[in-house]
N, C-alpha and C positions, 0 to 999 in steps of 0.2 A: 504494500500500500504506500501511498505518498502522503506527505503531511503539509500543513500550513501554519496557523498561529494558535498555540495552546496556552491557556491562561487559567490556572487553578488557584484558588485562595487556600493553598496548602503549603506545607513546608517542602515543596518540590522545586526543581529548577525552573523558575518562571521565565522561560525563553522560547524562542522559535526553534522548531526542529524540522528537518527535511529528511524524509526517509521513505520506506516502502509504502506507508499508509496513505498519505495524501496531504491534507492541510490541517491546521492545528486547533487546540482548545484555549480556555481563558487565562489563568495566571501563568502556567507553562504555555509554550506556543509551538505550533507545527506548520509546515509548509508543504505544498503539493507540486509534483512534477506534472507538466502539461505537454502533450504531444501536438504536432501539427494536425489540425483537424478542420476542414472546411465545413461551414455551417449553412443552413438554409432556413428560410423563414418558416414560422410555425404553420402547421396545417390545422385550421380551426375545427374541421370535422373530427380529426384525431383528438384535438384538445377536449372536445365535449365528451368523448369516450373516456379519456384519461381522468377528466374531472369527476365523472361519475364513478370511475374505478377508485380514485383516490379517496372518495368519501364512503367507500363501502368495503370492497374485497381486499384492499391492500393491508388491512389490519383486522384482527379478530372481531372487533365490534366497531360499528360506525360511531364517530365521535363528533359532537357539535360544540358550540361555544359553551354549552353547559359544563363541559369538562374543564374548560379554562376557568369558568366562574367557580366551580367547586374547588379547584386548586387555590384560588385566591381567598375564598371563604374559609378554607381549612387553616389558613395562616392567621385568621382573625383580622385581616386588613379590611378597612373600609374603602370601597371603590367609588370614585367620583363618577359622574355621568360621562366625563371625557374618557376615563379609563375603561368604562364599560363599552364605549364605542370603539376604542382601540382594540379591545379583546375581540370584538366582532370582526374587525378588520383582519386580525391575525387568523381567526378561525376560517375566514373565507379566502385567504391569500393563496394563490397558486401561480407559480411561474412555469410556463410550459415552453419547450423548445424542441423542434424537430432537428435532429442531427443527421449526418450523412448515413450513419449505420443504424440509427434507432431514434428513440424519443426519450426525453428527459423532462420530468416535472419536479418542482421543489415546493414544499409547503412546511408549515410548522409541525414540529415533532409532537406526537400524541403520547399519553402516558404508557400505553402498551408497546410503544416503539422505543422506549428508553433503554431497555437492556441491550438491544443490538447496536444502539448508538454508543452506549458505554463500551461495548466490545471493540468497536472500531476505534474509538478514541484511545482506549487503554492499550490496544495492540500497537497503535502508531507511536504513542508516547514510550512504551516499553522498548520498542525496536530502536527508537531514536536515542534513548539513553543507555542502550545495551544492558538493560536490567536483567538479572537472573530470572529464570522461569518461576522460581519460588515466590517472586514478588508480584506476579501477575494478579493473584487473587486479591492481595491487599490494594494494589493499584486500582483494580476494578471497583473496589469498595469506595475508595476516595473519589474516583471519577463519578460514580453514581450519586454520591452525596453532593458533589458539586452540581451536577445536573438538576438534582431535586431542588437545591437552593436557588439555582438560576431560574428554574421554572416558577418558583414562588414569587419572583419579582415581575412576572408578566403583568401588564403589557409594556414594561419599561425595557425589557430584553426578551429575546426569543431564540430558540434553537431550531434551525431549519434542517430538513433532511431531503435528500434527492433520491428519486427512483428512476431506473433506466429499463427500457424494454427495446430489444433489437427489432428491426424491421422484419416482418415475416413471422414473428413469434406470436403466440396466442395472447389475447388481451386478458387472460385469466391471471390470477395472482401468482400462479406457478412459474410464469415466465418473466416476472418483474423482479429486478434486482435492486437491493438497497445499495445506492451508489456512493453516497457521501453525506457529510454534514458540515454545518457552519453556524457560528453563533453571532448574533447581532445585538449590540447595546444601543438604545435609542437616546438616552438622556442620562443625567446625573444619577437618578434613582436606580438605573439599570447598570451603572458602571461597576466594574469589578473592584472588590475591596483591596486587592493587592495587584494593581496593574503592572504590566511589564514596562521596562524602561527602553527608551525615553518615554516618560509618562505623557499620554495623550490628554487633551482637555476633557474633563469629566462631563461637561455639558454637551459634548459633541458625539455624534454616532461613532461607533467603533466596531470593526469586524475582526473576529478572531476564531480560533479553534476550527479552522477549515480542514477537513480530512477527507480524502478520496480513496476508495479502494483501488489497489494497484491495477486490477484487471479492468477498471472502468475509468482510466485517467483521461482519455482523449476528449478534451473539451469540457469535462465535468466541472473542474475547478473554476474555469472561466465563467460558467453559468451559475455556479453557486455564488460567485462574486456578483454577477449581474442581478441575480435574484435578491441578494442582500441589499444592493443599491436600490432596486425597485421598491422593496419593502420600506427602506428608510425614507424614500420619497413620500410614501403614504403615511408614515408614522411620526416623522419628526419635521419640525419647522427649520431645523438646522441642516444646511446642505453640505457642510464640511465634514467629510468622512475620513476617519483615521484607521490605520492598520500597521502592523509591524512586519518586518521581513529581515531575516538574518543576513548579514553581510556576505556570508559564504553561499547563500542560495541564489544562484544566478538565474535559474529558470523561473522561479516565482517572481523574482525581481523584474525580469523582462516582461512577465505577464502583467504585473501591477503597473509597470510603466506604460505598456501598451493600452491598458485600461484607463490611463489618465492620471495615475498617482505619481507624486513627486516627493522626493526626500525633503523633510523639513528639519530633521534632527537625527544625529547618530550617537550611539553609545560611546562614552569615553573609554579609552583603552583600559582604564582601571577596572572596568566591569569584569575583565578576564580573571581578576584576582578572586572573584566570587564563583569561579568555575562556570560562568555563563558565556554564551556566544554574543559577540557584539551585534546589535540590531539597528536597522534604520526605522525611524518613525516616518510613515508616508501619509500623504493627505491628498484628497481630491475634492473639488467643489462640484457637487452634482448640479446638472442643469435643471432649470425649472421647466417641467414639461407636463402637459395634461395627461399623456399616456406613456408612462415610463417604459412599459414593456415594448411598445412599438419602437421607441428610440433605441432600446437595447439591441434589437435585431436588425437595425438599419444597416449595420456593417457586417452582417453575418456571412457574407460571401467571402470575406477575407479569412486567411488562415490564422489560427491562434498560435501564440508563441510556444515553442517546445519547452 
């Protein structure tokens, strides 16, 4: 698998990792490899089928905004009308894209999908850190606790997951693969308690913990990034989006640069004394558009960075 930006509020190495898994989590960080992959505009007929599938057979039970509300109520939080509306936005959000070899759609993670998201993140982090196999169970425990805590701050942050189906394959759940995940923070209340360095502004949207399965790398990381930006456009008034990229990760850096991100700050060399990799803090100002998804696919005929 390949990795992107991993950030856990744990006593783990809060840095970006680049490995077999994909892209990374919240206090520790991961990055993903991306291959050349020409894209094509979405097929709206296919989208309607996927949308129906994503709300039913992709998981054991259909989940609506009520599950998001139940999560919030279980924490004893009082939700404002604005927060309730944002929860509805998260529940209905779907980013769909037709790729050269199949179809990808991205939406907010549901409770019953947490375990496989944990497995993907934990495997990516473990491989990046070269941790002994004996630590995997403990790592999975910490990652799950982290995801539970992050889910509790919705709608101020959200974990997205992507599904992929190859062309010619059945539309049943058996032929749909879990392709990757990414976390998005929308504002200060959703910001991580222990952010990676250089520290991004807490009031600005932040993308992290992007991880892509190694067998599904082609273009998946790019569209997880595009889905994150699309959702930020709907959820936040701030259009300046931040993310981290390790200095040694050339492929993710090229992808972020191609997507319009530029370096605003870089870790001091002293950070190496803490056994962390030096990272760039990158920023992009999102355009103000009425239909973000349409602008996202406007350049889809171009090849993605490898």
